[in-house]
NUDOGU-67570 format. One record per residue (C-alpha): residue number from 1; z, x, y. Coordinates in steps of 0.05 Angstrom, whole numbers, plus 5000, padded with zeros to 4 digits. Layout:
% NUDOGU-67570
(rec NUM (Z X Y)) ...
//
This chain:
% NUDOGU-67570
(rec 1 (0909 1730 7494)) (rec 2 (0967 1755 7452)) (rec 3 (1037 1732 7470)) (rec 4 (1098 1776 7478)) (rec 5 (1133 1725 7433)) (rec 6 (1192 1718 7480)) (rec 7 (1178 1646 7502)) (rec 8 (1132 1591 7480)) (rec 9 (1074 1562 7519)) (rec 10 (1100 1505 7563)) (rec 11 (1070 1452 7608)) (rec 12 (1091 1453 7681)) (rec 13 (1080 1404 7737)) (rec 14 (1054 1437 7800)) (rec 15 (1105 1401 7844)) (rec 16 (1160 1429 7800)) (rec 17 (1131 1499 7805)) (rec 18 (1129 1493 7881)) (rec 19 (1201 1467 7881)) (rec 20 (1225 1526 7839)) (rec 21 (1187 1574 7885)) (rec 22 (1218 1542 7947)) (rec 23 (1289 1543 7920)) (rec 24 (1282 1616 7900)) (rec 25 (1250 1638 7965)) (rec 26 (1307 1607 8004)) (rec 27 (1354 1651 7964)) (rec 28 (1310 1711 7982)) (rec 29 (1310 1691 8055)) (rec 30 (1385 1684 8062)) (rec 31 (1393 1751 8026)) (rec 32 (1347 1777 8082)) (rec 33 (1292 1797 8034)) (rec 34 (1240 1770 8083)) (rec 35 (1177 1804 8056)) (rec 36 (1185 1773 7987)) (rec 37 (1205 1707 8019)) (rec 38 (1139 1708 8058)) (rec 39 (1098 1718 7996)) (rec 40 (1133 1665 7955)) (rec 41 (1136 1617 8014)) (rec 42 (1061 1624 8022)) (rec 43 (1051 1605 7949)) (rec 44 (1099 1546 7954)) (rec 45 (1071 1521 8020)) (rec 46 (0999 1523 7994)) (rec 47 (1016 1489 7929)) (rec 48 (1054 1433 7964)) (rec 49 (0998 1427 8016)) (rec 50 (0946 1417 7962)) (rec 51 (0988 1363 7929)) (rec 52 (0999 1329 7997)) (rec 53 (0923 1330 8009)) (rec 54 (0911 1301 7940)) (rec 55 (0953 1241 7962)) (rec 56 (0908 1232 8023)) (rec 57 (0960 1258 8072)) (rec 58 (0958 1315 8122)) (rec 59 (1000 1376 8104)) (rec 60 (1050 1403 8154)) (rec 61 (1005 1458 8182)) (rec 62 (0950 1409 8199)) (rec 63 (0998 1357 8226)) (rec 64 (1030 1410 8270)) (rec 65 (0962 1427 8300)) (rec 66 (0948 1353 8313)) (rec 67 (1016 1343 8347)) (rec 68 (1009 1404 8391)) (rec 69 (0938 1384 8410)) (rec 70 (0964 1315 8429)) (rec 71 (1019 1344 8472)) (rec 72 (0968 1390 8506)) (rec 73 (0923 1331 8522)) (rec 74 (0981 1290 8550)) (rec 75 (1013 1345 8591)) (rec 76 (0956 1393 8608)) (rec 77 (0995 1449 8576)) (rec 78 (0952 1503 8544)) (rec 79 (0996 1524 8485)) (rec 80 (0940 1539 8436)) (rec 81 (0888 1563 8486)) (rec 82 (0843 1505 8466)) (rec 83 (0824 1541 8401)) (rec 84 (0791 1504 8344)) (rec 85 (0837 1479 8289)) (rec 86 (0811 1529 8238)) (rec 87 (0823 1587 8286)) (rec 88 (0894 1565 8302)) (rec 89 (0911 1555 8228)) (rec 90 (0880 1623 8212)) (rec 91 (0925 1654 8265)) (rec 92 (0986 1618 8238)) (rec 93 (0969 1643 8168)) (rec 94 (0952 1714 8190)) (rec 95 (1015 1749 8165)) (rec 96 (1017 1707 8101)) (rec 97 (0947 1729 8084)) (rec 98 (0953 1801 8107)) (rec 99 (1015 1811 8063)) (rec 100 (0976 1786 8002)) (rec 101 (0907 1817 8013)) (rec 102 (0876 1881 8039)) (rec 103 (0804 1884 8062)) (rec 104 (0769 1952 8066)) (rec 105 (0757 1947 8141)) (rec 106 (0827 1930 8163)) (rec 107 (0886 1974 8181)) (rec 108 (0936 1995 8128)) (rec 109 (0991 1977 8178)) (rec 110 (1012 1908 8201)) (rec 111 (1064 1892 8254)) (rec 112 (1103 1827 8252)) (rec 113 (1172 1796 8253)) (rec 114 (1186 1785 8179)) (rec 115 (1245 1738 8190)) (rec 116 (1206 1693 8237)) (rec 117 (1144 1691 8192)) (rec 118 (1186 1674 8131)) (rec 119 (1224 1621 8171)) (rec 120 (1161 1584 8193)) (rec 121 (1130 1586 8123)) (rec 122 (1194 1558 8094)) (rec 123 (1195 1503 8146)) (rec 124 (1123 1484 8129)) (rec 125 (1138 1486 8055)) (rec 126 (1200 1442 8064)) (rec 127 (1160 1393 8107)) (rec 128 (1106 1388 8053)) (rec 129 (1159 1379 8000)) (rec 130 (1188 1321 8039)) (rec 131 (1119 1290 8047)) (rec 132 (1117 1287 7971)) (rec 133 (1185 1251 7970)) (rec 134 (1220 1312 7942)) (rec 135 (1280 1352 7965)) (rec 136 (1308 1422 7952)) (rec 137 (1381 1430 7933)) (rec 138 (1392 1493 7975)) (rec 139 (1357 1470 8039)) (rec 140 (1424 1465 8074)) (rec 141 (1438 1538 8055)) (rec 142 (1375 1557 8092)) (rec 143 (1389 1514 8153)) (rec 144 (1462 1538 8157)) (rec 145 (1442 1611 8151)) (rec 146 (1393 1603 8209)) (rec 147 (1446 1569 8253)) (rec 148 (1499 1621 8238)) (rec 149 (1451 1680 8250)) (rec 150 (1423 1649 8313)) (rec 151 (1493 1639 8342)) (rec 152 (1516 1711 8329)) 
//
């Protein structure tokens, strides 16, 4: 493929790509650009999750399911309606997937809380990032924004 000639071909580490995505999506989130934050958070979260799995660990989304299942078993609470793991994870990823794809048999309209969806994707991406021993310089910006907005 022909190049535009503006930049040269470079080599990128996938963990660095995910870190860049996560730092940028935090900026989108605090600017209240939640739709774009969802899309970029989905990419970052999935990339980090794949890297976590490649190290033989469970990514945040799977670990969350296991922890909730354990709490349900110990307390008799029915938080996840005793759904199978794949069904719960599919539900948790519903908005992320519906904002990236459109299948011919589905509605052209989707209803969701964009702020909340972006928030939970960012939290999962941050958790996966930490599982890889990495950190994001603007994580506190994200956490502080949430605290300030929640207290208004």
